[in-house]
KEBA-897226 format. One line per 3 residues: their letters; for each residue x, y, z of C-alpha. Coordinates in steps of 0.25 Angstrom, whole numbers, m for minus. Each point is the difference from the previous one (the first is absolute). Layout:
N
A	X Y Z  ...
***
This chain:
941
MQD	m184 m115 26  m6 m14 0  6 m2 14
IAF	7 m12 m4  11 2 10  5 13 8
LSG	12 4 8  m5 6 13  14 4 5
GRG	m1 m10 11  12 m9 4  1 m14 6
RDN	8 m3 13  11 m4 m9  m1 14 m6
AWI	m5 m6 m14  m9 8 m8  m15 m4 1
ITF	m7 m1 m13  m15 m3 2  m9 m8 m10
PEN	m14 4 5  m12 m9 m3  m3 0 m14
CNF	m10 m9 m7  5 3 m14  15 m3 4
RCI	m1 m13 m8  m4 7 m13  12 10 1
PED	11 m3 m10  14 m4 6  6 12 m8
VIA	m9 10 7  4 m6 13  15 0 m3
KVL	m1 15 m4  m7 3 13  10 m7 8
TYL	12 6 m7  m6 14 2  m2 m2 15
TSI	13 m7 2  7 11 m7  m6 11 9
ARQ	5 m7 12  14 m1 m6  0 15 m2
SGA	0 3 15  14 m7 1  m5 m10 11
DSR	0 m15 0  m6 m6 m12  m6 m12 6
FTI	m15 m2 m1  m11 m7 8  m14 m3 m7
ILD	m13 0 7  m10 m7 m8  m14 2 5
RRR	m9 m11 m5  m10 m2 12  m12 1 m9
DTW	6 m8 m12  2 m14 m4  11 m10 0
SSL	1 m1 m15  0 15 m1  11 1 11
KIS	8 m10 m7  0 7 m13  4 13 7
LQK	12 m6 7  4 m6 m14  m1 14 m7
ISA	7 7 12  11 m10 m1  2 1 m15
SFP	m1 16 0  7 4 13  13 8 m5
GSL	7 2 14  5 m7 12  m12 m7 6
HLV	2 m2 15  m13 m6 4  m15 m2 m5
LVL	m10 1 11  m14 m5 m5  m13 3 7
RPT	m7 m13 m4  m15 m1 m3  m9 1 13
SFL	m11 m8 m5  0 m14 6  m1 m8 m14
QRT	11 9 m7  9 0 13  m1 m15 0
FTD	3 m1 m15  12 10 2  6 m8 11
IGF	m1 m13 m8  5 6 m13  11 8 7
RFS	4 m13 8  2 m8 m13  6 12 m8
QED	8 6 11  13 m5 m5  m2 6 m13
FML	m4 14 5  11 0 11  11 m3 m11
KLP	m5 12 m8  m6 9 11  3 1 15
VVM	m16 m1 3  m6 0 14  m15 m2 1
LSS	m7 8 11  m13 m2 5  m4 14 5
VSD	5 14 0  6 m1 14  10 m10 m5
LLT	6 11 m8  5 7 13  10 m11 1
YTD	7 5 m12  m2 15 0  m5 11 9
DKQ	m14 5 0  5 14 m3  6 m6 m13
LTP	m14 m6 m5  m12 7 m6  m13 0 7
ELG	m6 m11 m8  11 m9 5  m2 5 14
GTL	10 10 1  1 15 2  8 5 m13
QYC	m8 9 m8  0 m2 m15  m9 5 m11
HSE	2 m6 m13  m6 11 m8  9 11 7
WII	12 m9 m2  m3 0 m15  m1 15 0
FRN	13 2 7  7 m10 m9  m5 7 m13
AIE	4 13 6  14 m5 4  2 m7 m13
KFA	m5 12 m8  9 9 8  12 m9 m3
VTV	m3 0 m15  m1 15 1  13 1 6
KQM	6 m9 m11  m6 8 m11  5 13 7
AQM	14 m5 0  m2 m4 m15  m5 14 m3
LQS	12 6 7  10 m9 m7  m7 3 m14
FGT	0 15 3  15 m1 3  3 m8 m12
ELA	m8 10 m8  8 12 6  13 m7 m4
EAE	m4 m3 m14  m6 13 m2  5 7 m13
LPD	6 14 4  m4 11 m11  10 11 m4
DIP	m9 12 2  m4 7 13  m15 0 m2
SIE	0 m15 m2  9 m3 12  m9 9 9
EIL	m12 m8 m6  6 m13 4  3 5 14
AAH	m14 4 2  m5 m13 m5  9 m8 9
AER	m4 9 12  m14 m3 m3  2 m15 0
YRL	8 1 13  m11 8 6  m10 m11 m4
LKS	8 m11 5  2 7 13  m15 1 2
DLT	m1 m15 m3  11 m3 10  m8 8 10
AVT	m13 m7 m3  7 m14 2  6 4 13
KEG	m13 5 5  m7 m13 m4  10 m8 7
KIL	m1 8 13  m15 m1 0  1 m15 m2
LMN	11 m1 11  m10 8 10  m11 m10 m3
LQV	8 m12 4  2 6 14  12 m7 4
PNT	5 5 14  13 7 3  13 m7 0
EET	1 0 15  m14 m7 1  2 m10 m11
VSS	6 m11 9  m10 2 11  m12 0 m10
SLE	4 m10 m10  m10 m10 5  m11 10 m2
CPQ	4 5 m14  m3 m9 m11  13 m5 m6
HIS	m4 3 m15  m3 14 4  14 2 6
GDW	6 m6 m13  m8 9 m9  4 12 8
YTI	14 m3 m2  m2 m3 m14  m7 14 m2
NKL	11 7 8  11 m7 m9  m7 5 m12
LTQ	m2 14 5  15 0 3  3 m4 m14
VHD	m9 11 m5  8 10 9  13 m5 m5
MET	m4 1 m14  m5 14 2  13 4 6
AFD	8 m6 m11  m9 5 m11  1 14 6
GFW	15 m1 1  1 m4 m15  m10 11 m4
EKH	8 10 7  13 m4 m7  m7 m1 m13
QQK	m7 13 1  13 7 4  7 m6 m12
MEQ	m11 4 m9  0 14 6  15 1 m2
YLQ	m2 m5 m14  m10 11 m3  9 10 7
LWK	12 m5 m8  m9 2 m13  m3 14 4
FEQ	14 3 4  5 m5 m13  m11 8 m8
DFQ	4 13 7  15 m4 m2  m2 m2 m15
EVV	m8 13 m1  10 8 7  12 m6 m8
SQI	m7 2 m13  m3 15 3  15 1 5
EIL	4 m6 m14  m9 10 m7  7 12 7
LNQ	14 m6 m2  m3 0 m15  m6 14 0
QIE	13 5 7  8 m7 m10  m7 8 m11
LGD	3 13 7  14 m3 1  3 6 m14
ITG	8 13 2  0 5 m14  m9 11 m5
NLA	m2 15 3  m3 7 13  m15 m1 m1
QIK	1 m15 m2  10 m2 12  m10 8 8
QRL	m12 m8 m4  8 m13 3  4 6 14
KKI	m15 3 3  m3 m14 m4  10 m6 9
ENL	m5 8 11  m14 m6 m2  6 m13 m1
DEK	6 2 13  m13 4 6  m6 m13 m5
SQE	11 m8 5  m2 5 14  m14 m5 0
LLA	4 m13 m6  11 m2 10  m10 3 11
KAH	m8 m12 m5  12 m9 m2  4 3 15
LVI	m14 m4 4  1 m13 m8  14 m3 7
LHG	m7 3 13  m11 m10 m4  11 m10 m3
HKL	7 2 13  m13 m2 8  m3 m13 m8
ASN	14 m4 4  m1 3 14  m13 m8 1
HHY	8 m13 m4  m6 0 m15  4 m13 m7
ALD	5 7 m12  10 8 9  12 m2 m10
LIC	m8 5 m12  m6 12 8  14 4 5
QRC	5 m1 m15  m11 8 m5  2 11 10
NEL	15 1 m3  m3 0 m15  m10 12 2
RYL	10 7 9  11 m1 m10  m9 5 m11
SDV	m5 11 8  15 4 3  3 m1 m15
LVN	m12 9 m4  4 11 10  14 0 m4
EIR	m3 0 m15  m10 11 2  10 8 8
VKR	12 m2 m10  m9 4 m11  m5 12 7
IQL	14 5 3  5 m3 m14  m12 8 m6
SRT	2 11 10  15 2 m4  m3 m1 m14
FKM	m11 10 2  11 9 7  9 m2 m12
HKL	m11 4 m10  m3 13 9  15 3 m1
LQQ	0 m1 m15  m12 8 m1  7 11 9
ARQ	12 m1 m9  m8 2 m13  m7 12 7
CCD	14 6 3  4 m1 m14  m13 6 m5
QGE	2 12 10  14 1 m5  m4 1 m14
CLL	m11 10 3  10 8 8  10 0 m12
ANQ	m11 4 m9  m4 12 8  15 5 2
GVR	2 5 m14  12 8 m3  m7 13 m2
KFQ	m4 0 15  14 1 4  2 14 m5
TKE	3 5 14  9 m5 11  m12 m2 9
DAK	m7 m9 m10  13 m8 m1  1 m1 15
KAL	m14 m4 1  1 m11 m11  13 m5 7
QDV	m7 m1 13  m12 m8 m7  10 m10 m6
ENF	7 m2 13  m13 m2 7  m4 m11 m11
LQM	13 m7 1  m1 m1 15  m14 m5 m1
AVP	4 m10 m11  13 m6 7  m8 m12 6
FIN	m5 m4 m14  13 4 m8  10 m8 8
YDI	m8 m13 2  5 m14 m6  m8 m11 m5
ENL	7 m11 8  0 9 13  m15 2 m1
QYE	m1 m15 m2  8 m3 13  m7 12 7
FDV	m14 m5 m3  3 m15 1  m8 m3 m13
FLS	2 m7 m13  0 10 m11  m7 m5 m12
PEL	6 3 m14  m12 10 m3  3 7 13
KAQ	15 1 m3  m3 5 m13  m9 11 6
MQT	11 3 10  11 1 m10  m9 10 m9
VQL	m3 9 12  15 m1 4  5 5 m14
KLE	m11 11 0  5 5 14  15 0 m5
RIR	m4 8 m12  m8 10 8  12 1 10
SIF	10 2 m11  m8 11 m6  m3 7 14
ENQ	15 0 3  3 6 m13  m11 10 2
QAG	6 3 14  13 2 m6  m6 10 m10
SKN	m8 7 10  13 3 8  7 6 m12
PKD	m10 9 m7  10 3 m11  m1 m13 m6
RSD	m15 1 m2  m6 m1 m14  m13 2 m6
RPV	m2 m15 m3  m11 m7 6  3 m11 10
QFV	1 m14 m7  0 m13 7  13 m8 m4
MPA	5 m14 5  10 1 11  15 m4 m3
PEN	4 m14 4  8 5 11  m12 6 7
LMR	m7 m13 m2  11 m7 7  m1 10 12
SRA	m14 m6 3  6 m13 2  10 5 10
MFF	m9 m4 11  3 m15 m2  14 2 3
SPK	m3 7 13  7 m4 13  m11 m9 3
YVG	4 m9 m12  15 3 m2  4 m11 9
IGY	m8 m10 m7  5 4 m14  14 1 4
SFF	0 m14 7  m6 m5 m13  10 7 m9
QAC	12 m5 9  m6 m14 0  m1 0 m16
KLF	15 4 m1  4 m10 10  m8 m11 m8
SKV	7 4 m13  14 m1 6  m3 m13 6
KKS	m6 m5 m13  12 4 m8  10 m6 10
WRQ	m8 m13 0  1 m1 m15  15 2 0
TQV	1 m10 11  m9 m10 m7  9 1 m13
QSN	12 m2 8  m5 m12 8  m6 m8 m12
VKI	14 m6 m3  1 m4 15  m13 m6 0
EVA	2 m8 m13  13 m5 6  m6 m4 13
QNS	m12 m7 m7  10 m8 m8  8 m4 12
QEK	m13 m4 7  m5 m8 m12  13 m7 1
RNS	m1 m3 15  m14 m5 m2  4 m9 m11
DQS	11 m5 9  m9 m3 11  m12 m5 m7
PGL	4 m15 0  1 1 15  m13 6 1
ENS	m6 m11 m8  6 m10 8  m5 6 13
LDI	m14 0 m6  1 m15 m4  5 m3 15
LKN	m12 7 6  m10 m7 m10  6 m14 3
HVL	m1 3 15  m15 3 m1  m2 m12 m9
NEL	8 m9 10  m9 6 11  m12 m3 m8
IQT	4 m15 m2  5 m2 14  m12 6 7
ERA	m9 m9 m9  7 m12 4  m2 4 15
YVR	m14 3 m2  m3 m14 m6  7 m6 12
ELF	m8 7 10  m13 m4 m7  4 m14 0
TVL	4 1 14  m14 5 4  m8 m10 m8
LGY	8 m11 5  2 4 15  m14 6 2
RSE	m10 m4 m11  3 m14 m1  1 m2 15
MDN	m15 4 1  m3 m14 m7  9 m7 10
PQM	m8 m8 10  11 1 10  m3 15 1
FDL	m15 0 1  1 1 15  7 13 m1
MPP	m10 6 m10  m14 6 4  m11 m8 m7
LLR	m5 12 m8  14 2 m6  2 m13 m6
NKK	m9 4 m12  6 14 m2  12 m5 m7
DVL	m4 6 m14  m4 13 6  12 2 9
FGN	10 m3 m12  m8 4 m12  6 m4 m13
MAE	14 1 5  3 m14 m5  m4 4 m14
IYE	10 12 1  11 m9 5  m2 m10 m12
FHN	0 12 m10  13 6 6  7 m13 3
NIF	m3 m7 m13  m1 11 m10  4 14 4
MSS	13 m2 8  6 m8 m11  m3 10 m10
LED	6 11 8  13 m8 2  1 m1 m15
CSN	1 15 0  12 0 9  10 2 m13
APE	m11 7 m8  m6 12 7  m8 4 m12
RVG	m9 m12 2  m5 4 13  m11 9 m6
PCF	m5 m12 m9  1 m9 12  m11 8 7
LER	m8 4 m12  m2 m15 m5  m5 m4 14
KDD	m9 13 4  m12 m8 m1  5 m10 11
FQM	3 11 9  m15 3 2  0 m12 10
YAK	5 11 10  m13 7 m1  m7 m12 5
YCQ	10 m1 11  m2 14 4  m15 m1 0
NKP	1 m11 9  9 7 10  m10 7 9
RSE	m7 m14 3  14 m6 2  4 10 10
LIW	m14 m1 7  3 m15 3  14 3 4
RKY	m4 10 10  m10 m9 6  9 m13 1
SEC	14 6 0  2 m3 15  m3 m15 m2
AFF	10 m11 3  0 m5 m14  7 13 m6
QEC	10 1 11  4 m15 m2  2 2 m15
QRK	8 13 2  9 m8 10  2 m11 m10
LKH	4 9 m11  8 9 9  m6 13 m5
RLG	2 12 7  m13 6 m5  m14 m5 0
LDS	m8 m5 m11  m7 13 m3  14 6 m4
YLL	1 m11 m11  m14 1 m4  3 14 m4
KPV	12 m4 m9  m8 m1 m13  m5 14 2
QRI	13 5 2  6 m7 m11  m10 5 m11
TKY	3 14 5  16 m2 m1  0 m4 m14
QLL	m4 14 m5  12 6 8  10 m9 m5
LKE	m5 2 m15  2 15 3  14 m2 4
LLK	3 m9 m11  m6 10 m10  8 11 7
YSR	14 m7 m3  m4 m5 m14  4 7 m13
EGE	m9 3 m12  m2 m12 m9  4 m10 11
GTT	m14 m5 2  m5 13 6  m13 0 m8
QLK	m4 m13 6  5 4 14  m9 12 m1
EAL	m12 m9 m4  3 m10 11  1 12 10
DTM	m14 5 m5  m6 m14 1  5 m2 14
LDL	m5 14 4  m14 m3 m7  0 m13 8
LKS	2 7 13  m11 10 m3  m9 m11 m5
VND	3 m8 13  m3 13 9  m13 3 m8
SMH	m5 m15 2  3 1 15  m10 12 0
QIA	m10 m7 m9  m1 m13 8  m4 9 12
ISG	m12 5 m7  m13 m5 6  m15 2 m3
YIG	2 1 m15  m11 m8 m7  7 m5 m13
NLN	13 m5 m6  11 10 2  7 m6 m12
ELG	m11 5 m9  4 14 3  13 m2 m8
KMI	15 2 5  2 9 12  8 12 m4
LQG	0 9 13  m4 0 14  1 10 11
AFS	m6 8 12  m8 13 m3  m10 10 6
VWV	m13 m1 m7  m12 9 m1  m13 m4 m6
GHR	m9 9 m8  m13 m1 m8  m2 11 m10
KGA	m11 m7 m8  m12 m7 6  m5 0 14
TKM	8 m3 13  m5 m9 10  1 3 15
KDF	8 m12 2  10 5 m11  1 13 7
ARF	11 8 m6  13 m2 8  8 13 2
KPM	11 m7 8  8 m9 m9  m2 m15 0
QRH	13 m8 1  0 m10 m11  9 m10 m6
LFL	m1 0 m16  3 m11 m9  1 3 m15
YEK	m2 m11 m9  m1 m1 m15  m15 0 0
AVM	m4 7 13  5 8 12  m4 m5 14
FCK	m2 7 12  3 m7 13  1 4 15
RRV	12 m5 8  m4 m8 12  7 3 13
ESG	5 m13 6  5 m2 14  10 m10 5
EGA	15 m3 m4  3 1 m14  m13 8 m3
DRY	8 11 m7  8 m9 m9  m11 m5 m9
PSY	m12 8 m4  m15 m3 0  m10 7 m9
RFK	m15 0 0  m6 2 m14  m8 13 m1
HCL	m3 4 m15  5 m4 m14  0 9 m12
KME	1 m6 m14  10 7 m9  m8 m1 m12
EAG	m10 10 6  10 9 8  7 13 m3
ITE	10 9 7  2 14 3  14 3 3
HVK	0 13 7  m9 4 12  m1 14 5
GDS	7 2 14  10 m12 0  10 m4 m10
RKF	0 m14 6  m14 m2 m4  m7 m6 m12
EIW	m14 m6 m3  m5 m13 m5  m14 1 m5
YGE	m10 m11 m4  m10 1 m11  m4 14 m3
KEE	6 5 13  m11 m7 8  10 m4 10
IYI	13 8 2  11 m4 9  10 11 3
IQA	14 m7 3  11 6 8  13 m6 m2
PNI	11 0 11  9 8 m10  1 5 m14
DVK	8 m11 m5  m10 m10 4  m11 8 m7
MLW	8 1 m13  3 m15 0  m15 m4 2
LKE	m5 10 m10  10 m5 m10  m4 m15 2
IRN	m15 4 m1  2 8 m13  7 m12 m6
ILL	m12 m9 4  m10 10 m6  8 2 m12
KQQ	1 m15 m2  m15 m1 2  m2 11 m11
ELL	9 m7 m10  m7 m13 2  m13 7 m1
TAK	5 7 m13  5 m13 m6  m13 m7 3
KRQ	m8 11 m7  10 m1 m12  m2 m15 0
DQL	m15 1 0  0 10 m11  9 m9 m9
RER	m9 m11 3  m12 8 m3  7 5 m13
DQL	3 m14 m4  m15 m3 0  m3 11 m9
SPQ	m1 m1 m15  11 7 m9  m9 12 m3
QQK	m3 2 15  15 m1 3  3 10 m10
ARL	m11 10 5  6 m3 14  14 3 m4
DSD	m4 13 m7  m8 4 13  12 m3 8
ATI	9 9 m9  m9 11 1  0 0 15
CRR	15 m1 1  1 13 m8  m8 7 11
PWS	9 6 11  m12 0 10  0 m16 m2
IHS	14 m1 5  m3 9 12  m12 m8 3
TFK	8 m13 0  10 6 9  m10 6 10
QLF	m7 m14 0  13 m7 3  6 9 11
LPY	m12 7 6  0 m9 12  14 4 3
LQ	m1 14 m3  m11 1 10
***
């Protein structure tokens, strides 16, 4: 604003930007740092246009003095930050100062020329030699219109707009981070509240973006840059700085548009996910509500399943089951709506598709169970009700018979008509009572297809006896009515029927419908008894033969046992000989590789055949093969050879050197790096020449694999050796040696996976020994505490590789590598780690027998693990339980030590009081239960 210098937008003939220093009498008083800031600012504006960054300075000092001009040139020389092409000085016009300037510039011209390319001009017209008049402002004799105050206003507006765009970008980024870090509540009103708050924030940001875009467009219109077609033709008429500002504003507007487009896309996805999250909660709420109601109805129908009781009770239960059926129809309609809602969510590509489908299937299954259970209970109660009605009719029949007998006194049978009428009444009653008199309990059970309770059976038997008695009396009465001579004056008495009459009622069981079954069963029993008797006789007769055959077999076995033992010894010696011979061949092959390849890499005569980068890769290519060779050649091979005549020493030979075999773990861990070098340089002339000298048919990679093959071969040979060894011949040590080599292979395999872990901050050795590792499907849940948007619940399983250590369980993601050999060696990226001292397990998860849970703290984080099969799950649960139990034992031992230490610090009187208190507590049964609960509650959960 002090008008120290300005950038008018003009260009020189060499296309350099013109910076004008107008006449300023106070220039000598302006500090150099202020001049440096002005020049830095002006040159930076010119550079923003992307054009040539050379500069020409026009220094107007026509009304100034030589001393002031000299100071100005010195300050400009010291402060100018860019590439200065030329300095055009309009020297003072007064005669005295012009003379001083000519003389002073003549004596100091060399100094100025070394620092600045200075040209002294006598008049404004001399400027036309270096630039066109259209590139000069009117005070310099040109036609370029420039207003310094307007320029300041435009620059403030442009820079303010640029700052606003930057702040807008920061606000959008901050809002996006806030959305990602937002804690998701677990109730629907709070979710809706967060959705409304986020939508309001989005609306405000959109309005801010609209305002920024409008401001940029207004600024762009005020710059009034011509169209693209006219830009070339009118470039001389349009100030260059205005054109550069126009492109700057246009670029910023493009950035705003891109930010708005990206922000709208992000918001659309976020809003869709949040809406789906809300939809999922509503669906889950409706699902849980329907499931709870279905469970209530299922419990109610279970209570109505009791078939005991009288007719009124069964009728009441039947009425209740009908009401329950009506309720179930309403609930099933609601469940159908929930299922349709789930299908709609699934058709809209909901992110929780698997969970929604699972919920729909579960709800459909529960609905079918409810319908079937109510239907079965209604049928069962209906049949039971019919049974009770039949019993009631039978009782009524008995009552009618008793009433009829009571009314048919002997005195009424004085005439033939009375006797005939009484006989007809009896026949009518017997005909009416036939369905009740001839029934059987088992037949009724089959007919009604119901389970008869003991109470109902007792009622049926009572009614049956009563019916038998009534029938017997009526038959006697019928016979007496047909023979009036036998009548007597005695009243009718109810007597128990004879046993043969009782048996007559059972005749229905042996009806033609059941005769075939009874006869077949009877014949089978007879046949079985005959076979059993024959078998006993045969067994007694064959005992002598079996005993004789057994004695002869024992004798034959005793004759053949020396041959069998000899064959076992031969096989065992054969395996032992194979172990020793292959060990010698293995040592020779290692020596050949070390001598023919590794040593040759230090041979100067072979340097020309090796790539330069291969020369320093010897230790990586061969690993610790030299250490393995020294161990086998100097120690292990001679120990094995000493066992040639003493096979029982093979086991101790391995056990005594089990620590030395750990060197194979180091070799296997280096194997991926070794193979990488081999694949890169396998075609070089060095390896081909070495192979030719050694006359090897196979390449070096086959021999580098020998240690890995050898360490896996030991356990196979030990198994064969143990197979052909008899008890007591060192088998215990052989088993231990076999277990040692199997553990070594597992340890090597685990270490190969462990070294492939990347991204873990810490020392893996501090986690203890690795126990298990494997691939699983994992779901993450948060049952306590808020969930963040970035930790959105995953309903599709994550594929994770788990490492179980003594002190922690680690979750890693297997990285997909490309290239040759990528599938041979794994690569894992660390994701999460849970300390076992704060972890717990849930062994059974609803819905899948392969799943179990590992939870952290007080179930703040829950990891649902799905094993590939049941065996893997049980193995992991076993090892995790062992770790947790060991931790509990250590914790208990530590508490006991603390108690003993505390007790030792007490006085004798205090110790006695403490012992009495402990004895009192131990006598309480609840204290034992409390201790058990405290120790095993984490595992019971």
